[in-house]
N, C-alpha and C positions, 0 to 999 in steps of 0.2 A: 499512410500509417504502417510502421514496420511490424511485421509478424515474426515472432521468434518461437521456435520449438525447443522445449526442454526434453531431452531424451535420456531416460533412465533404463539402461539395459541391466536387468538383474539376473541372478542365477536361475530363477524359475520363471519370472514374468517380466515383461517390459511395459513401462508406463511412459506416456508422453502427455505434455501439456502445451497448448498453444496460447501465447500471450501477445498482446499488442499494447503499445504505449498510447494512452488517451489522456489529454489534458493534464499532464504532470503526474498521472497515475498509471496503473496497468489494468487491463481488462482480460479476464479469462475468456478466450474464445471457445475452447473445447478441451476435452481430455479423453484419453482412450487407454485401454490396457489389452495386452495379448500375451500369449505364451512366448517365451524366449526360444528362438530357433538356434540349435547348436549351443556351443559353450559360450558363456558370457565373454564378450570382448572379441569373439571370432568374427571373421568377415561375414559369415552366414547370419550371426545375430545382429550385426549392424545393418546389413541390407534388409533384413526382415523388419527391423525397427524403422528404417526409412520408408518402407512400404506402408507401415502403420501410420506414420506421419502424413504421407501424401494422401492416403485414403481419408484421414480425418480432416485434413485441410480441404480436400475436394468436397466433403460433405457440408462444409461451411462456406464454400465458394470463395476461398482465400488462397493466396499464394504464400509460400514460405520464403521469407527474405534471408533468414539465417537460422542456425540451430546451435545448441550448446550441449556438450557431453562431458562426462567426467572420465578421468583415467580408469581403466578397468582393472580390478583386482579380483579375478575369478577365484571362487573357492569351490571345493567339492565336499558335500556332506553325505554321509552314509548312515542309515538307520539299520541296525542289525539286531535280530533276536537270538537269544541263546538260553539254555537251561541255567537256572540259578543253582548255586551249590545247595544240595539237600542238607537238612539239619543233621547233626551228629547225634544219633540215637543209640550209640554204643552197641551192646549185644542185641538190642531189639531191632526188629525190622518191620516197618509198616508195609505189609503185603498189599493191602488195598484199603482205601477209605471210601470207595464208591462201588456201586453195583447196579447193573441194569434192573434187576429185581432182587428181592430178598424176602425171606419169610421168617415168621417167628417174632417173639417179643421177649428176648432173653439174652443173657450173656453166659458164656461157658469157657472153660479152659481144659486142655487135655493134650495128650500125646498124639501127634498126627500119624495116621495109618492109612495106607491105600485101601480102596474098596476090595481089591483082589486078595489082600492079606488077611481079611477078617476070618475066613474059614480056618486058616492055619493057627489062629489064636486060641480056638476052642472056647470053652466057657469059663476058664479060670479067671482069677482076679488080676486084671491088667490096669486098673485105674481108669480115669476118664479118657475117652478116645475121641478124636476129631477125625472123621472119615473124609478122605479126599476122593472125588469121583472123576476119573479121566474122561476126556471128550468122547472116547470110543464106546462108552457104555450108555445104553438107553436108560432114560429116566425111570421107566417102569421096573427094569431089572435092578437099578440102583436102589430104589425104594424097597423092593422086595428083600434084597440081601441085607439091608440095614435093619429092617423089621425082624428078620430071622436072627440076626446077631443079637439084637436087644432081647428077644425071647430066650436066647441061649444064655443070657446072663452078662453079656458084654455091656459095659457102661458107655454107650455112644452118646455124646453130649452135644455134638454139632456136626454139620455137614458142609463141605466146601466143594462146589461143582465147577468144573472147568468151563462147561458150556452154559448158555443162558437158560437154565432150567430149574432155578431155585424153587419157584412156586409149584412147578409140576412135580418135583420130588417131594416137597413138603406136604402137598395135598394127599399123598399116598402113604405117608408115614403114620404109624399107629399113635405116636406121641408127638407133641408139639415141640420141635427143636429149632434152634436158629439155623437157617440154611442160607448161604450166600453163594452167588454164582460168579462166573468169569474171574475165578481166582487162579493166578498163575502158579507155577511150580514153587513149592515151599522150600526147596533146596534142603540143606542140612539143618532143618529145624528140629529141636528136641521137645519144644512145647509151643502150643498155639493157643491164643485167646481169640474168641469170636463173639461179636455182639451184633444183633439186628434189632432195630426199632421200627415200629410201623408209622405210616403216614408222615414221614419226614421229621419225626421227633428226634431230638439230639441224643447222642449216646449217654447212658447213665453210668456205666461202669468203666469202659475203656477210656473215657474222658476224665476219670478220677485218678489222680496220682497215687492215692492210697490203695485203691483196688489193684492198680497195676503193680504196685510194690509188693502187695501180698501174693498176686498171681504168679509173678516171676521171681520172687525172692530178692528184690532190689530195694535199696533205700528210697523212700519217697522223695527225699531231697536231692536225689541224683539229677544232674543236668540232662541226662539222657531221658529220664522219665518226664521231666518238664518239657523237653523238646517234643516228645511224642504226643503228650496231651494237647499241646498247642496245635500240632498238625491235625489232630482229630476234632478240633472245635467245630461244632455245627454239623458234624457227620452223623448219619443215621445208621451206617453199616461200617464195620471195620474188621480186619483180620491182622493180628500182630503176632509175629513169630520170634521165639528166642533161639538164637543160633547155637548149635551144638558146640562150636568152638569158642563161643563168647565174643565173636567179632563180626557178626553178620549184619550190623546196622550200616546204613549209608555213610560214606565218608565225605568230608567237606569238599574234596577235589572231585570234579566230574569231567565228563567229556569236553564240555565247553571250555573249562579252565585249562585243560591240557592242550587245547589247540589255539584258542584266542588269548593273546597275551599282550601286555603293555609294558613299555620301558619308560621309567620315570627319569627326569632330568638329573636325579642324583645317581643314576646308573643302575638302580635296582630294577628287577623284572618280576612281574607277578601275573597270575591269571586275571583276566578281565573281570569276571564276576566276583572274585575275591577282592577286587580293588574298588568295588562300587562305593563303599563307605569312604574310602580315602579320596576318591574322585569328587565326592560331594562336599568334602571338607576342604579340599585344596583349591587354591586360586586357579583360574584357567591358564593353560599353557604349561602345566607341570608334567604333562606326559609328552614325550618326545617322539615316540614311534609306537606302532601297533602291528601285530602279526595276526592275520586272519587264517584260521585253520592250518597253521603251520607254514603259510606262505612267507616269502621274504618280508623283512621289516619295511614298513612304509612310514616315512616322516609325517607327523601330524602337528597341527597347531593347538588342537583342543579335543578333549573327549569328555562326554557327559553321559551318565548311565542312570537308569531307574530300575529298581526291583519292582515287579508287579506286586510282590508280597507287601512292599511298603505302601503302595497305593491302597491295597485291600485293607491293610491295618488302619490307615488313616480314615478310611470310609467305614470301618467296622463291618466289612462285608462278611456275610455268611460263607464259611468254607464250602467249596463246591459250586458256588454260583458264578465265580469268575476265576480265570486262570491266575495262579500265583507263582508257578514254578519256572518263570522265565525272567530274563533281564533284557531290557531294550537299551542299546548303546547308540549314541549319535557322535559321529566323528567328523571333525573339521580339518581339512587339509588343503594345500594349494591346488588350484585347478590348472588346466592347460594354459600355456602362455598366450596372452592376448596378442592381437596384431600390433605391430610396432607403431603405427600412426592411425588410431581410430578416427580422428577428425577428418583425415583425408578420405578414408573409405566411406564414411557417412556423407561427406561433402559430394563425392562422386555420385553417390546414389540419390542424393536430394537435388543435385545441380544447384547448390547454394553454399555459401561459406558456412563453415562449422567451427566454433570456438571450443577450446579445451579448458574446462574449469580446473581449479586447483585440486579439489578433492570431492569425492562423492559425499563423504561425511559432512563436510561444511555446507554443501548444497542441501542435504537432507535436514540439517539442523535449521538452516535459514528458512526452508519451506515449512517445517513443522511449527516454528515460532510465529507464523502468521495466523495461528489459531487464536480466535478472539478470546480475551481474558487470560491468556497464558503469560506468565511473567518471563522476562528476558533471561533470567538465570535458571529456567527450568532445565532439568536433565531430560534428554530425549531418548526413548527406547523404541527401536524399530524392530518389530516382531515379524520375522519372515517365515518362509517355509522351512529353511534349514538352519538359520542362525538368529541369534539375538544380538543386536547392534546398539550399544549405548554410547552416548556422547554428552559431555558436560561443557562443551565449548572447545577447550584446548586439548582435551583428551578423548580417546575413543577406544572401545574394547568390543571385539566380536567373539562370541562364544558359540559352541555347538549346541544344538537342541532347541527346537521351536515347534512350529505347526506340524511338520512332518513327523516329528517324534511323538507328539500327542496322538496323531492318527495311528501310528504303529502300536503304541501302548494300548489304545482302544481296540484295535483289530486283534491283537494277541490275547488280551484279557477276555474278550467275548467270543473269540474264535470265529470272526467274520471277515469278509474280504476288506481290503484297504479302502476301496471305493465306498462301500457301505459305512465303514467306520468314519470316513471323512464327513459324512452327513450326520451320523449318530452323535459325534463329539460336539457338534456346534450349538445345539439348542435343546431346550426342554423337550421331553418325550411325551407321548400320549399312550394310554393303554386301551386297546380295542376290546371293550367288554362284550360287544356283539357286532354283527355286521353293520349296524346302524349307529352305535353309540360308542364314543371314546371319552376317556377321563384324562384330564390334564394333571400336572404335578401339584396343582393347588386344590385338587378335588372337584374341579368344575366338570360338568358333563356337557357334551356337545353332540348334536344329531347330524349325521352326515347326509349329504344330498344323494349320494350313490352308495350302495352297499359295498363293504370290503370283501375281499376274497377270503376263503377259508383259511389260507395260510397266515393271514394277519390277525384273525380273531384269537384273543387270549395272549397276544404278544405285545411287547413294547414296540412302538412305531415312531418314526420321525418323518417329518415332511420332506419329500424329495422332489425332483424336477417334475415327476408325473404322478404325484399323489403320495400317499402314506407308504413308507417302507418298513416292514417288520424286521427287527434285528435281534430280539432276545426274548426268551420265555422263562428265564430263571429268576430274574430280578423284579422286585416291585418298583413302583415309580419312585418312592422315597429312597430305596436302596440305590437305584440307578443315579439319581441326582447326587447322592452322597459320594458315590464312586466317581462320577464325572467331575465333580468339584475337586476331589482329592487328586485326580489325575492331572488337572490343570495346575494345581498348586505344585505338584512334584515335578512336572515337566516345564511349565512356563514361569510360575511365580518364583520358585527357588532359583531358577536359572537367571532371571533378571536380577535377583538379589546377589547372586554369585558374580555377575558382571559388574554390578555397582561396587561390590566389595573390592574387586580388582582395581577399580578406579580410586579406591580409598574413601568412597562415600559411605559413611556410617551414621550420619545424623539425619533427622527428618528432612525431607526434601520435596520440592514440587517435581513430579514426574509426568511427562507428556508421552503418551503411547501412540505410535503410528504403525503402519504396516497392516498386512492382511488380517492377522490375528486380533488386531485392535477392534475389529467389528464385533467381537464376541464379548458381551457384557460380563460373562462369567470369568473370562480371562483377566479383565481389568480388576475384578474382585479378588481373584487369586493372586495377582501381582501385589495389590494393596495389602493383602494379608501377610506377605513375606517381607514388607519394608519396615523400617523403623517406625515406631508409634508416632503419630503426628504428621506423617507424610501425606501429601495430596496427590492423587492419581486421577488423571483425566485423559480423554480421547482427543486426538488431533482432529481438527477440521480446517484443513489447509485453505488459506485464502477465503475463509468463511463459507465456502461453497463446495469444495472438492472432497470433503470427507477425510478419511484417515490414510488413504493409500498413496497419495501423490506428492508426498513431501519432497522427495529428491527431485522429481521431474519439475515441480514448480520452482524449487530453488535454482535449478539449472536454467530454466527459462528466465528467471529474474536476472541471473548472472549474464545471460546472453544479451539482454537488453542493455546492460552496462557496457558490453563490448561494442555495441553498435554506435 
């Protein structure tokens, strides 16, 4: 009986399937998966794949009679994070919307004045004053001088401290004033508004466009006022300054846009973050080159980008619970040239004949369509680490942005390492209420066999290789689920829809999803949400037994049996 190996060397992982012909049909002997060594299509990747085939064959006590591989088309994908363009708030500048600590339950506005200048003001009428306390002044001294100034008749209405000493200063003041710490230099500000709310309550005044309009003498309908109030949603502390020259607000262009740029195929050039909206509206392939940090232009095949702000908006996330001021970009470009004759290299390593199939896409589609119940006209979507690959039979489209991008979005939004984000993104979380009790996203309680460490108590956790891994303390279970689903829609669902639109598929369709990300139930839901109403979305189960990962390898093994 002839044993044939189908060998799928991918950009990130290598999958192999061993088949043999039995009684007019085929039997799956084994399957295996490993990390790709070196670049896809390189001699190193092929010899490593051969070792995986031989080990797997030895574990089943069979010999390989032949193998089948597809021509390699290596690609290089890159995920990069950068600052998003800040909103244009005109003459207003959002100095801070967070603080380590704050004190008081009030809002105030006034002219900023350094602590050291209070004595020179005397006791005359100077209007409301906001005192700034530099880092070199002890909190006892700062509180004493502020108390003396108020007794002398100065109308001090708020205090801004450079160091983390808001509560220490507030506890020593004669009157209850809003005090916010870790406030940077106010620059050329002529007027400052300050608000602090206790116990995480949202801002009452600085989040109101009419209060801001009255405080700074601006029309409430101004887009600058609307942009500012949006930025302050859900904040409990804030400091807003009016520039003396009327132009102190952040501008749309920032450091990231000045250094990372894209060239469109129509010849125009723009900053990457300013191009996010156009990237999401345009078919794949409309960007021809990219320049990272002023480096020489690099040709690219596709670019896809996601604003973390867009994910937070879709999830209705509270401001301050997740990072929103960054953009994650995924770039697809040609990889290093593969070896000229991959079949010969693999044949030498296996000591068996190796056949070269026509295309990887055709093999993947053939393997995917062995899923029970799947119609022959289904569109196949292969969700990998770096790319989404869709095929409707005669056509194929590969676009940037897949599992790796989702990991990067999660890592940057939560400020956690990529390895931890890779676990956190995959499945529903648990909240550790105590060392012995966890709550799941449906409200169910479970008692643990062994107590959790103190670092996990009070945190969201996900199951990892060696137990529960804590990854966030700011979000509730419902908030985290909403954000996680939004992230999967923005990175995976919209990207599959973008690839299908590039193929001209706009009507309801049957879609079969394969690849590593197909194992995530939430990814399938996210993809379904972005397709035309009436579409059917299902997960591949190659040859009824191999699951969703081995479509290409199985299709190659099938093709190999035809060559024998």
